[in-house]
PyMOL Python script that loads the backbone (N, CA, C, O; Angstrom):
from pymol import cmd

cmd.read_pdbstr("""\
ATOM      1  N   MET A   1      84.810 144.335 135.637  1.00  0.00           N
ATOM      2  CA  MET A   1      86.007 143.244 135.906  1.00  0.00           C
ATOM      3  C   MET A   1      87.190 143.545 136.226  1.00  0.00           C
ATOM      4  O   MET A   1      87.772 143.951 135.220  1.00  0.00           O
ATOM      5  N   ARG A   2      87.905 143.554 137.206  1.00  0.00           N
ATOM      6  CA  ARG A   2      89.098 143.962 137.354  1.00  0.00           C
ATOM      7  C   ARG A   2      90.413 143.261 136.685  1.00  0.00           C
ATOM      8  O   ARG A   2      90.671 142.119 137.065  1.00  0.00           O
ATOM      9  N   LYS A   3      91.254 143.870 135.717  1.00  0.00           N
ATOM     10  CA  LYS A   3      92.329 143.250 135.129  1.00  0.00           C
ATOM     11  C   LYS A   3      93.394 142.882 135.993  1.00  0.00           C
ATOM     12  O   LYS A   3      93.580 143.705 136.890  1.00  0.00           O
ATOM     13  N   GLN A   4      94.232 141.791 135.999  1.00  0.00           N
ATOM     14  CA  GLN A   4      95.187 141.360 136.536  1.00  0.00           C
ATOM     15  C   GLN A   4      96.145 141.944 135.940  1.00  0.00           C
ATOM     16  O   GLN A   4      96.039 142.251 134.753  1.00  0.00           O
ATOM     17  N   ARG A   5      97.471 142.253 136.798  1.00  0.00           N
ATOM     18  CA  ARG A   5      98.645 142.600 136.190  1.00  0.00           C
ATOM     19  C   ARG A   5      99.908 142.257 137.184  1.00  0.00           C
ATOM     20  O   ARG A   5      99.905 142.497 138.391  1.00  0.00           O
ATOM     21  N   TRP A   6     100.682 141.825 136.662  1.00  0.00           N
ATOM     22  CA  TRP A   6     102.137 141.419 137.366  1.00  0.00           C
ATOM     23  C   TRP A   6     103.045 142.292 136.947  1.00  0.00           C
ATOM     24  O   TRP A   6     102.970 142.678 135.780  1.00  0.00           O
ATOM     25  N   ILE A   7     104.002 142.744 137.737  1.00  0.00           N
ATOM     26  CA  ILE A   7     105.414 143.498 137.358  1.00  0.00           C
ATOM     27  C   ILE A   7     106.302 142.929 138.085  1.00  0.00           C
ATOM     28  O   ILE A   7     106.089 142.157 139.020  1.00  0.00           O
ATOM     29  N   ALA A   8     107.604 143.395 137.567  1.00  0.00           N
ATOM     30  CA  ALA A   8     108.644 142.891 138.226  1.00  0.00           C
ATOM     31  C   ALA A   8     109.873 144.071 137.894  1.00  0.00           C
ATOM     32  O   ALA A   8     109.962 144.493 136.741  1.00  0.00           O
ATOM     33  N   GLU A   9     110.482 144.399 138.586  1.00  0.00           N
ATOM     34  CA  GLU A   9     111.793 145.437 138.343  1.00  0.00           C
ATOM     35  C   GLU A   9     112.989 144.457 137.984  1.00  0.00           C
ATOM     36  O   GLU A   9     113.434 143.521 138.648  1.00  0.00           O
ATOM     37  N   VAL A  10     113.373 144.929 136.772  1.00  0.00           N
ATOM     38  CA  VAL A  10     114.325 143.841 136.103  1.00  0.00           C
ATOM     39  C   VAL A  10     115.644 144.642 135.585  1.00  0.00           C
ATOM     40  O   VAL A  10     116.591 144.084 135.031  1.00  0.00           O
ATOM     41  N   GLY A  11     115.561 145.997 135.844  1.00  0.00           N
ATOM     42  CA  GLY A  11     116.525 146.840 135.099  1.00  0.00           C
ATOM     43  C   GLY A  11     116.338 147.416 133.939  1.00  0.00           C
ATOM     44  O   GLY A  11     115.713 146.782 133.089  1.00  0.00           O
ATOM     45  N   GLN A  12     116.755 148.536 133.680  1.00  0.00           N
ATOM     46  CA  GLN A  12     116.071 149.216 132.392  1.00  0.00           C
ATOM     47  C   GLN A  12     116.649 148.151 130.926  1.00  0.00           C
ATOM     48  O   GLN A  12     115.916 147.784 130.008  1.00  0.00           O
ATOM     49  N   GLU A  13     117.757 147.916 131.037  1.00  0.00           N
ATOM     50  CA  GLU A  13     118.075 147.163 129.778  1.00  0.00           C
ATOM     51  C   GLU A  13     117.296 146.072 129.722  1.00  0.00           C
ATOM     52  O   GLU A  13     116.771 145.846 128.632  1.00  0.00           O
ATOM     53  N   ASN A  14     117.058 145.248 130.713  1.00  0.00           N
ATOM     54  CA  ASN A  14     116.099 144.008 130.510  1.00  0.00           C
ATOM     55  C   ASN A  14     114.788 144.250 130.327  1.00  0.00           C
ATOM     56  O   ASN A  14     114.077 143.434 129.740  1.00  0.00           O
ATOM     57  N   ALA A  15     114.227 145.638 130.909  1.00  0.00           N
ATOM     58  CA  ALA A  15     112.766 145.963 130.453  1.00  0.00           C
ATOM     59  C   ALA A  15     112.700 146.253 129.137  1.00  0.00           C
ATOM     60  O   ALA A  15     111.663 145.913 128.570  1.00  0.00           O
ATOM     61  N   THR A  16     113.517 146.781 128.517  1.00  0.00           N
ATOM     62  CA  THR A  16     113.543 147.206 127.184  1.00  0.00           C
ATOM     63  C   THR A  16     113.495 145.972 126.376  1.00  0.00           C
ATOM     64  O   THR A  16     112.522 145.792 125.643  1.00  0.00           O
ATOM     65  N   PHE A  17     114.534 145.025 126.439  1.00  0.00           N
ATOM     66  CA  PHE A  17     114.651 143.675 125.745  1.00  0.00           C
ATOM     67  C   PHE A  17     113.290 143.025 125.913  1.00  0.00           C
ATOM     68  O   PHE A  17     112.725 142.486 124.961  1.00  0.00           O
ATOM     69  N   LEU A  18     112.793 143.078 127.075  1.00  0.00           N
ATOM     70  CA  LEU A  18     111.625 141.892 127.044  1.00  0.00           C
ATOM     71  C   LEU A  18     110.471 142.364 126.258  1.00  0.00           C
ATOM     72  O   LEU A  18     109.708 141.617 125.645  1.00  0.00           O
ATOM     73  N   ALA A  19     110.364 144.046 126.331  1.00  0.00           N
ATOM     74  CA  ALA A  19     109.420 144.422 125.627  1.00  0.00           C
ATOM     75  C   ALA A  19     109.593 144.967 124.172  1.00  0.00           C
ATOM     76  O   ALA A  19     108.700 145.606 123.615  1.00  0.00           O
ATOM     77  N   THR A  20     110.728 144.693 123.624  1.00  0.00           N
ATOM     78  CA  THR A  20     110.979 145.287 122.270  1.00  0.00           C
ATOM     79  C   THR A  20     111.691 143.926 121.333  1.00  0.00           C
ATOM     80  O   THR A  20     111.480 143.846 120.123  1.00  0.00           O
ATOM     81  N   ARG A  21     112.570 142.870 122.100  1.00  0.00           N
ATOM     82  CA  ARG A  21     113.271 142.028 121.295  1.00  0.00           C
ATOM     83  C   ARG A  21     113.370 140.814 121.870  1.00  0.00           C
ATOM     84  O   ARG A  21     114.314 140.046 121.688  1.00  0.00           O
ATOM     85  N   SER A  22     112.251 140.569 122.693  1.00  0.00           N
ATOM     86  CA  SER A  22     112.139 138.915 123.156  1.00  0.00           C
ATOM     87  C   SER A  22     111.162 138.328 122.264  1.00  0.00           C
ATOM     88  O   SER A  22     110.373 138.915 121.523  1.00  0.00           O
ATOM     89  N   ARG A  23     111.325 137.085 122.441  1.00  0.00           N
ATOM     90  CA  ARG A  23     110.360 136.177 121.240  1.00  0.00           C
ATOM     91  C   ARG A  23     108.920 136.544 121.522  1.00  0.00           C
ATOM     92  O   ARG A  23     108.162 136.244 120.600  1.00  0.00           O
ATOM     93  N   THR A  24     108.323 137.156 122.638  1.00  0.00           N
ATOM     94  CA  THR A  24     106.986 137.501 122.780  1.00  0.00           C
ATOM     95  C   THR A  24     106.827 138.804 122.280  1.00  0.00           C
ATOM     96  O   THR A  24     105.662 139.096 122.011  1.00  0.00           O
ATOM     97  N   ALA A  25     107.711 139.703 122.074  1.00  0.00           N
ATOM     98  CA  ALA A  25     107.722 140.996 121.608  1.00  0.00           C
ATOM     99  C   ALA A  25     107.046 141.366 120.422  1.00  0.00           C
ATOM    100  O   ALA A  25     106.350 142.343 120.143  1.00  0.00           O
ATOM    101  N   VAL A  26     107.469 140.187 119.671  1.00  0.00           N
ATOM    102  CA  VAL A  26     106.954 140.375 118.037  1.00  0.00           C
ATOM    103  C   VAL A  26     105.414 139.652 117.949  1.00  0.00           C
ATOM    104  O   VAL A  26     104.853 139.430 116.876  1.00  0.00           O
ATOM    105  N   LEU A  27     104.943 139.385 119.040  1.00  0.00           N
ATOM    106  CA  LEU A  27     103.544 139.104 118.896  1.00  0.00           C
ATOM    107  C   LEU A  27     102.583 140.145 118.813  1.00  0.00           C
ATOM    108  O   LEU A  27     103.099 141.258 118.920  1.00  0.00           O
ATOM    109  N   ALA A  28     101.198 140.143 118.638  1.00  0.00           N
ATOM    110  CA  ALA A  28     100.534 140.990 118.598  1.00  0.00           C
ATOM    111  C   ALA A  28     100.256 141.924 120.054  1.00  0.00           C
ATOM    112  O   ALA A  28     100.213 141.320 121.126  1.00  0.00           O
ATOM    113  N   SER A  29     100.108 143.144 120.020  1.00  0.00           N
ATOM    114  CA  SER A  29     100.433 144.011 121.161  1.00  0.00           C
ATOM    115  C   SER A  29      99.873 143.371 122.344  1.00  0.00           C
ATOM    116  O   SER A  29     100.516 143.470 123.389  1.00  0.00           O
ATOM    117  N   GLU A  30      98.527 142.586 122.338  1.00  0.00           N
ATOM    118  CA  GLU A  30      98.008 142.397 123.453  1.00  0.00           C
ATOM    119  C   GLU A  30      98.873 141.047 124.192  1.00  0.00           C
ATOM    120  O   GLU A  30      98.466 140.559 125.247  1.00  0.00           O
ATOM    121  N   TYR A  31      99.843 140.641 123.636  1.00  0.00           N
ATOM    122  CA  TYR A  31     100.525 139.527 124.193  1.00  0.00           C
ATOM    123  C   TYR A  31     102.096 139.912 124.340  1.00  0.00           C
ATOM    124  O   TYR A  31     103.028 139.108 124.303  1.00  0.00           O
ATOM    125  N   ARG A  32     102.149 140.761 124.445  1.00  0.00           N
ATOM    126  CA  ARG A  32     103.563 141.501 124.629  1.00  0.00           C
ATOM    127  C   ARG A  32     103.547 142.200 126.278  1.00  0.00           C
ATOM    128  O   ARG A  32     102.602 142.776 126.817  1.00  0.00           O
ATOM    129  N   PRO A  33     104.855 141.943 126.813  1.00  0.00           N
ATOM    130  CA  PRO A  33     105.030 142.423 128.045  1.00  0.00           C
ATOM    131  C   PRO A  33     105.074 143.984 127.823  1.00  0.00           C
ATOM    132  O   PRO A  33     105.039 144.317 126.638  1.00  0.00           O
ATOM    133  N   ARG A  34     105.131 144.809 128.576  1.00  0.00           N
ATOM    134  CA  ARG A  34     105.207 146.143 128.833  1.00  0.00           C
ATOM    135  C   ARG A  34     106.358 146.816 129.619  1.00  0.00           C
ATOM    136  O   ARG A  34     106.691 146.503 130.762  1.00  0.00           O
ATOM    137  N   ASP A  35     106.934 147.803 128.843  1.00  0.00           N
ATOM    138  CA  ASP A  35     108.092 148.401 129.731  1.00  0.00           C
ATOM    139  C   ASP A  35     107.238 149.702 130.353  1.00  0.00           C
ATOM    140  O   ASP A  35     106.670 150.531 129.643  1.00  0.00           O
ATOM    141  N   VAL A  36     107.257 149.716 131.635  1.00  0.00           N
ATOM    142  CA  VAL A  36     106.396 150.732 132.201  1.00  0.00           C
ATOM    143  C   VAL A  36     107.179 151.744 132.735  1.00  0.00           C
ATOM    144  O   VAL A  36     106.651 152.738 133.236  1.00  0.00           O
ATOM    145  N   GLY A  37     108.765 151.552 132.665  1.00  0.00           N
ATOM    146  CA  GLY A  37     109.477 152.844 133.000  1.00  0.00           C
ATOM    147  C   GLY A  37     110.354 152.339 134.285  1.00  0.00           C
ATOM    148  O   GLY A  37     110.048 151.298 134.867  1.00  0.00           O
ATOM    149  N   ASP A  38     111.145 152.912 134.572  1.00  0.00           N
ATOM    150  CA  ASP A  38     112.065 152.957 135.782  1.00  0.00           C
ATOM    151  C   ASP A  38     112.543 151.483 135.940  1.00  0.00           C
ATOM    152  O   ASP A  38     112.515 151.007 137.075  1.00  0.00           O
ATOM    153  N   GLY A  39     113.019 150.649 134.803  1.00  0.00           N
ATOM    154  CA  GLY A  39     113.446 149.295 134.924  1.00  0.00           C
ATOM    155  C   GLY A  39     112.291 148.382 135.317  1.00  0.00           C
ATOM    156  O   GLY A  39     112.621 147.334 135.871  1.00  0.00           O
ATOM    157  N   THR A  40     111.233 148.562 135.159  1.00  0.00           N
ATOM    158  CA  THR A  40     109.956 147.589 135.406  1.00  0.00           C
ATOM    159  C   THR A  40     109.414 147.468 134.125  1.00  0.00           C
ATOM    160  O   THR A  40     109.271 148.281 133.211  1.00  0.00           O
ATOM    161  N   VAL A  41     109.021 145.767 134.301  1.00  0.00           N
ATOM    162  CA  VAL A  41     108.217 145.304 132.949  1.00  0.00           C
ATOM    163  C   VAL A  41     106.872 144.778 133.729  1.00  0.00           C
ATOM    164  O   VAL A  41     106.819 144.190 134.809  1.00  0.00           O
ATOM    165  N   ALA A  42     105.652 145.221 132.737  1.00  0.00           N
ATOM    166  CA  ALA A  42     104.524 144.517 133.251  1.00  0.00           C
ATOM    167  C   ALA A  42     103.919 143.607 132.582  1.00  0.00           C
ATOM    168  O   ALA A  42     104.306 143.634 131.413  1.00  0.00           O
ATOM    169  N   TYR A  43     102.986 142.643 132.813  1.00  0.00           N
ATOM    170  CA  TYR A  43     102.368 141.739 132.033  1.00  0.00           C
ATOM    171  C   TYR A  43     100.801 141.393 132.634  1.00  0.00           C
ATOM    172  O   TYR A  43     100.470 141.000 133.753  1.00  0.00           O
ATOM    173  N   ASP A  44      99.917 141.726 131.341  1.00  0.00           N
ATOM    174  CA  ASP A  44      98.806 141.302 131.887  1.00  0.00           C
ATOM    175  C   ASP A  44      98.175 139.789 131.692  1.00  0.00           C
ATOM    176  O   ASP A  44      99.087 138.990 131.478  1.00  0.00           O
ATOM    177  N   GLU A  45      97.061 139.262 131.704  1.00  0.00           N
ATOM    178  CA  GLU A  45      96.981 138.206 131.681  1.00  0.00           C
ATOM    179  C   GLU A  45      97.314 137.237 130.490  1.00  0.00           C
ATOM    180  O   GLU A  45      97.737 136.083 130.552  1.00  0.00           O
ATOM    181  N   ARG A  46      96.980 138.088 129.266  1.00  0.00           N
ATOM    182  CA  ARG A  46      97.476 137.535 127.949  1.00  0.00           C
ATOM    183  C   ARG A  46      99.023 137.512 127.772  1.00  0.00           C
ATOM    184  O   ARG A  46      99.708 136.620 127.270  1.00  0.00           O
ATOM    185  N   SER A  47      99.381 138.607 128.262  1.00  0.00           N
ATOM    186  CA  SER A  47     101.114 138.356 127.829  1.00  0.00           C
ATOM    187  C   SER A  47     101.760 137.258 128.803  1.00  0.00           C
ATOM    188  O   SER A  47     102.380 136.287 128.370  1.00  0.00           O
ATOM    189  N   LEU A  48     101.589 137.467 129.920  1.00  0.00           N
ATOM    190  CA  LEU A  48     102.030 136.268 130.783  1.00  0.00           C
ATOM    191  C   LEU A  48     101.647 134.981 130.196  1.00  0.00           C
ATOM    192  O   LEU A  48     102.513 134.107 130.228  1.00  0.00           O
ATOM    193  N   GLY A  49     100.568 134.708 129.690  1.00  0.00           N
ATOM    194  CA  GLY A  49     100.082 133.553 129.019  1.00  0.00           C
ATOM    195  C   GLY A  49     101.140 133.205 127.845  1.00  0.00           C
ATOM    196  O   GLY A  49     101.621 132.075 127.761  1.00  0.00           O
ATOM    197  N   ALA A  50     101.380 133.955 127.193  1.00  0.00           N
ATOM    198  CA  ALA A  50     102.117 133.767 125.959  1.00  0.00           C
ATOM    199  C   ALA A  50     103.874 133.664 126.567  1.00  0.00           C
ATOM    200  O   ALA A  50     104.769 133.218 125.849  1.00  0.00           O
ATOM    201  N   ALA A  51     104.060 134.060 127.693  1.00  0.00           N
ATOM    202  CA  ALA A  51     105.634 134.155 128.201  1.00  0.00           C
ATOM    203  C   ALA A  51     105.443 133.000 128.748  1.00  0.00           C
ATOM    204  O   ALA A  51     106.555 132.488 128.869  1.00  0.00           O
ATOM    205  N   ARG A  52     104.407 132.107 129.260  1.00  0.00           N
ATOM    206  CA  ARG A  52     104.514 130.980 129.910  1.00  0.00           C
ATOM    207  C   ARG A  52     104.737 129.918 128.876  1.00  0.00           C
ATOM    208  O   ARG A  52     104.975 128.783 129.290  1.00  0.00           O
ATOM    209  N   GLU A  53     104.691 130.133 127.602  1.00  0.00           N
ATOM    210  CA  GLU A  53     104.795 129.226 126.545  1.00  0.00           C
ATOM    211  C   GLU A  53     106.115 128.855 125.945  1.00  0.00           C
ATOM    212  O   GLU A  53     106.413 127.895 125.234  1.00  0.00           O
ATOM    213  N   LEU A  54     106.988 130.060 126.499  1.00  0.00           N
ATOM    214  CA  LEU A  54     108.616 130.028 126.158  1.00  0.00           C
ATOM    215  C   LEU A  54     109.113 128.723 126.867  1.00  0.00           C
ATOM    216  O   LEU A  54     108.671 128.231 127.906  1.00  0.00           O
ATOM    217  N   SER A  55     110.212 128.240 126.011  1.00  0.00           N
ATOM    218  CA  SER A  55     110.936 127.135 126.751  1.00  0.00           C
ATOM    219  C   SER A  55     111.716 127.749 127.909  1.00  0.00           C
ATOM    220  O   SER A  55     111.904 128.965 127.900  1.00  0.00           O
ATOM    221  N   GLU A  56     112.179 127.006 128.892  1.00  0.00           N
ATOM    222  CA  GLU A  56     113.140 127.656 130.006  1.00  0.00           C
ATOM    223  C   GLU A  56     114.287 128.213 129.477  1.00  0.00           C
ATOM    224  O   GLU A  56     114.852 129.106 130.108  1.00  0.00           O
ATOM    225  N   GLU A  57     114.849 127.713 128.106  1.00  0.00           N
ATOM    226  CA  GLU A  57     115.900 128.272 127.866  1.00  0.00           C
ATOM    227  C   GLU A  57     115.985 129.487 127.405  1.00  0.00           C
ATOM    228  O   GLU A  57     116.978 130.209 127.497  1.00  0.00           O
ATOM    229  N   GLU A  58     114.625 129.846 126.732  1.00  0.00           N
ATOM    230  CA  GLU A  58     114.313 131.275 126.062  1.00  0.00           C
ATOM    231  C   GLU A  58     114.261 132.618 126.953  1.00  0.00           C
ATOM    232  O   GLU A  58     113.433 132.735 127.856  1.00  0.00           O
ATOM    233  N   GLU A  59     115.007 133.420 126.705  1.00  0.00           N
ATOM    234  CA  GLU A  59     114.883 134.769 127.250  1.00  0.00           C
ATOM    235  C   GLU A  59     113.354 135.242 127.461  1.00  0.00           C
ATOM    236  O   GLU A  59     112.500 135.318 126.577  1.00  0.00           O
ATOM    237  N   GLY A  60     113.205 135.537 128.805  1.00  0.00           N
ATOM    238  CA  GLY A  60     111.873 136.091 128.964  1.00  0.00           C
ATOM    239  C   GLY A  60     110.709 134.838 129.500  1.00  0.00           C
ATOM    240  O   GLY A  60     109.493 134.935 129.658  1.00  0.00           O
ATOM    241  N   ALA A  61     111.638 133.648 129.698  1.00  0.00           N
ATOM    242  CA  ALA A  61     110.458 132.561 130.172  1.00  0.00           C
ATOM    243  C   ALA A  61     110.012 132.832 131.587  1.00  0.00           C
ATOM    244  O   ALA A  61     110.673 133.418 132.445  1.00  0.00           O
ATOM    245  N   ILE A  62     108.820 132.333 131.711  1.00  0.00           N
ATOM    246  CA  ILE A  62     108.355 132.427 133.052  1.00  0.00           C
ATOM    247  C   ILE A  62     108.208 130.944 133.832  1.00  0.00           C
ATOM    248  O   ILE A  62     107.798 129.869 133.393  1.00  0.00           O
ATOM    249  N   THR A  63     108.641 131.266 134.991  1.00  0.00           N
ATOM    250  CA  THR A  63     108.519 129.971 135.739  1.00  0.00           C
ATOM    251  C   THR A  63     107.505 130.193 137.332  1.00  0.00           C
ATOM    252  O   THR A  63     107.519 131.184 138.063  1.00  0.00           O
ATOM    253  N   ASP A  64     106.827 129.126 137.476  1.00  0.00           N
ATOM    254  CA  ASP A  64     106.026 129.454 138.823  1.00  0.00           C
ATOM    255  C   ASP A  64     106.291 127.925 139.493  1.00  0.00           C
ATOM    256  O   ASP A  64     105.762 126.845 139.229  1.00  0.00           O
ATOM    257  N   ASP A  65     107.336 128.294 140.472  1.00  0.00           N
ATOM    258  CA  ASP A  65     107.279 126.977 141.303  1.00  0.00           C
ATOM    259  C   ASP A  65     107.312 127.313 142.777  1.00  0.00           C
ATOM    260  O   ASP A  65     106.632 128.277 143.131  1.00  0.00           O
ATOM    261  N   GLY A  66     108.020 126.641 143.698  1.00  0.00           N
ATOM    262  CA  GLY A  66     108.247 127.104 145.278  1.00  0.00           C
ATOM    263  C   GLY A  66     108.720 128.403 145.409  1.00  0.00           C
ATOM    264  O   GLY A  66     108.555 129.074 146.428  1.00  0.00           O
ATOM    265  N   GLU A  67     109.269 128.761 144.471  1.00  0.00           N
ATOM    266  CA  GLU A  67     109.944 130.157 144.828  1.00  0.00           C
ATOM    267  C   GLU A  67     109.179 131.568 144.314  1.00  0.00           C
ATOM    268  O   GLU A  67     109.556 132.739 144.336  1.00  0.00           O
ATOM    269  N   GLY A  68     107.982 130.959 143.858  1.00  0.00           N
ATOM    270  CA  GLY A  68     107.000 132.074 143.222  1.00  0.00           C
ATOM    271  C   GLY A  68     107.259 132.336 141.547  1.00  0.00           C
ATOM    272  O   GLY A  68     108.122 131.817 140.838  1.00  0.00           O
ATOM    273  N   LEU A  69     106.324 133.211 141.213  1.00  0.00           N
ATOM    274  CA  LEU A  69     106.360 133.670 139.791  1.00  0.00           C
ATOM    275  C   LEU A  69     107.606 134.453 139.418  1.00  0.00           C
ATOM    276  O   LEU A  69     107.833 135.568 139.888  1.00  0.00           O
ATOM    277  N   ARG A  70     108.373 133.863 138.597  1.00  0.00           N
ATOM    278  CA  ARG A  70     109.453 134.807 138.035  1.00  0.00           C
ATOM    279  C   ARG A  70     109.577 134.890 136.441  1.00  0.00           C
ATOM    280  O   ARG A  70     109.101 134.066 135.661  1.00  0.00           O
ATOM    281  N   VAL A  71     110.252 135.955 136.125  1.00  0.00           N
ATOM    282  CA  VAL A  71     110.679 135.952 134.721  1.00  0.00           C
ATOM    283  C   VAL A  71     112.275 136.052 134.364  1.00  0.00           C
ATOM    284  O   VAL A  71     112.992 136.838 134.984  1.00  0.00           O
ATOM    285  N   TRP A  72     112.715 135.326 133.472  1.00  0.00           N
ATOM    286  CA  TRP A  72     114.089 134.949 133.536  1.00  0.00           C
ATOM    287  C   TRP A  72     114.637 135.844 132.338  1.00  0.00           C
ATOM    288  O   TRP A  72     113.938 136.215 131.395  1.00  0.00           O
ATOM    289  N   VAL A  73     115.966 136.134 132.507  1.00  0.00           N
ATOM    290  CA  VAL A  73     116.605 136.960 131.245  1.00  0.00           C
ATOM    291  C   VAL A  73     118.110 136.646 131.854  1.00  0.00           C
ATOM    292  O   VAL A  73     118.694 137.141 132.817  1.00  0.00           O
ATOM    293  N   GLY A  74     118.536 135.543 130.834  1.00  0.00           N
ATOM    294  CA  GLY A  74     119.727 135.013 131.166  1.00  0.00           C
ATOM    295  C   GLY A  74     119.702 133.949 132.056  1.00  0.00           C
ATOM    296  O   GLY A  74     118.969 132.967 131.941  1.00  0.00           O
ATOM    297  N   ASP A  75     120.821 134.224 133.290  1.00  0.00           N
ATOM    298  CA  ASP A  75     120.791 133.403 134.330  1.00  0.00           C
ATOM    299  C   ASP A  75     119.978 134.327 135.572  1.00  0.00           C
ATOM    300  O   ASP A  75     119.984 133.813 136.691  1.00  0.00           O
ATOM    301  N   ASP A  76     119.436 135.372 135.445  1.00  0.00           N
ATOM    302  CA  ASP A  76     118.731 136.154 136.283  1.00  0.00           C
ATOM    303  C   ASP A  76     117.328 135.895 136.331  1.00  0.00           C
ATOM    304  O   ASP A  76     116.661 135.782 135.302  1.00  0.00           O
ATOM    305  N   ALA A  77     116.787 135.782 137.633  1.00  0.00           N
ATOM    306  CA  ALA A  77     115.292 135.468 137.931  1.00  0.00           C
ATOM    307  C   ALA A  77     114.979 136.783 138.590  1.00  0.00           C
ATOM    308  O   ALA A  77     115.721 137.383 139.368  1.00  0.00           O
ATOM    309  N   PHE A  78     113.639 137.200 138.129  1.00  0.00           N
ATOM    310  CA  PHE A  78     113.411 138.513 138.815  1.00  0.00           C
ATOM    311  C   PHE A  78     111.641 138.361 138.890  1.00  0.00           C
ATOM    312  O   PHE A  78     110.908 138.175 137.919  1.00  0.00           O
ATOM    313  N   ASP A  79     111.197 138.507 140.401  1.00  0.00           N
ATOM    314  CA  ASP A  79     110.036 138.294 140.833  1.00  0.00           C
ATOM    315  C   ASP A  79     109.005 138.943 140.234  1.00  0.00           C
ATOM    316  O   ASP A  79     109.072 140.169 140.326  1.00  0.00           O
ATOM    317  N   LEU A  80     108.177 138.553 139.717  1.00  0.00           N
ATOM    318  CA  LEU A  80     106.640 138.852 139.302  1.00  0.00           C
ATOM    319  C   LEU A  80     105.717 139.218 140.689  1.00  0.00           C
ATOM    320  O   LEU A  80     105.537 138.420 141.609  1.00  0.00           O
ATOM    321  N   GLU A  81     105.217 140.498 140.636  1.00  0.00           N
ATOM    322  CA  GLU A  81     104.356 140.574 141.896  1.00  0.00           C
ATOM    323  C   GLU A  81     102.828 140.977 141.311  1.00  0.00           C
ATOM    324  O   GLU A  81     102.717 141.775 140.380  1.00  0.00           O
ATOM    325  N   GLU A  82     101.896 140.473 141.823  1.00  0.00           N
ATOM    326  CA  GLU A  82     100.711 140.753 141.253  1.00  0.00           C
ATOM    327  C   GLU A  82     100.063 142.112 141.674  1.00  0.00           C
ATOM    328  O   GLU A  82     100.235 142.394 142.860  1.00  0.00           O
ATOM    329  N   GLN A  83      99.411 142.931 140.991  1.00  0.00           N
ATOM    330  CA  GLN A  83      99.155 144.151 141.029  1.00  0.00           C
ATOM    331  C   GLN A  83      97.363 144.262 140.971  1.00  0.00           C
ATOM    332  O   GLN A  83      96.723 143.458 140.292  1.00  0.00           O
ATOM    333  N   GLY A  84      96.855 145.089 141.574  1.00  0.00           N
ATOM    334  CA  GLY A  84      95.334 144.963 141.581  1.00  0.00           C
ATOM    335  C   GLY A  84      94.815 145.467 140.357  1.00  0.00           C
ATOM    336  O   GLY A  84      93.601 145.461 140.151  1.00  0.00           O
TER     337      GLY A  84
END
""", "prot")
cmd.dss("prot")
cmd.show_as("cartoon", "prot")
cmd.util.cbc("prot")
cmd.orient("prot")
């Protein structure tokens, strides 16, 4: 079975923040976003689900609307692209 993964180019500072200091970063490892280098963060099914539970005001919140699937850091939204 193929695992789904979503990635976003968020910049190095934001990738580090999301992976180490966001609210989901303190959860068990399978629920954390991953900093995969070059300013990119990756989510699998579990970490995406955990981030969807954040309120819209929290750093690392996920929205899925007419503009697509996005992760938010401050006032900035970054598009999440599905990878195979």
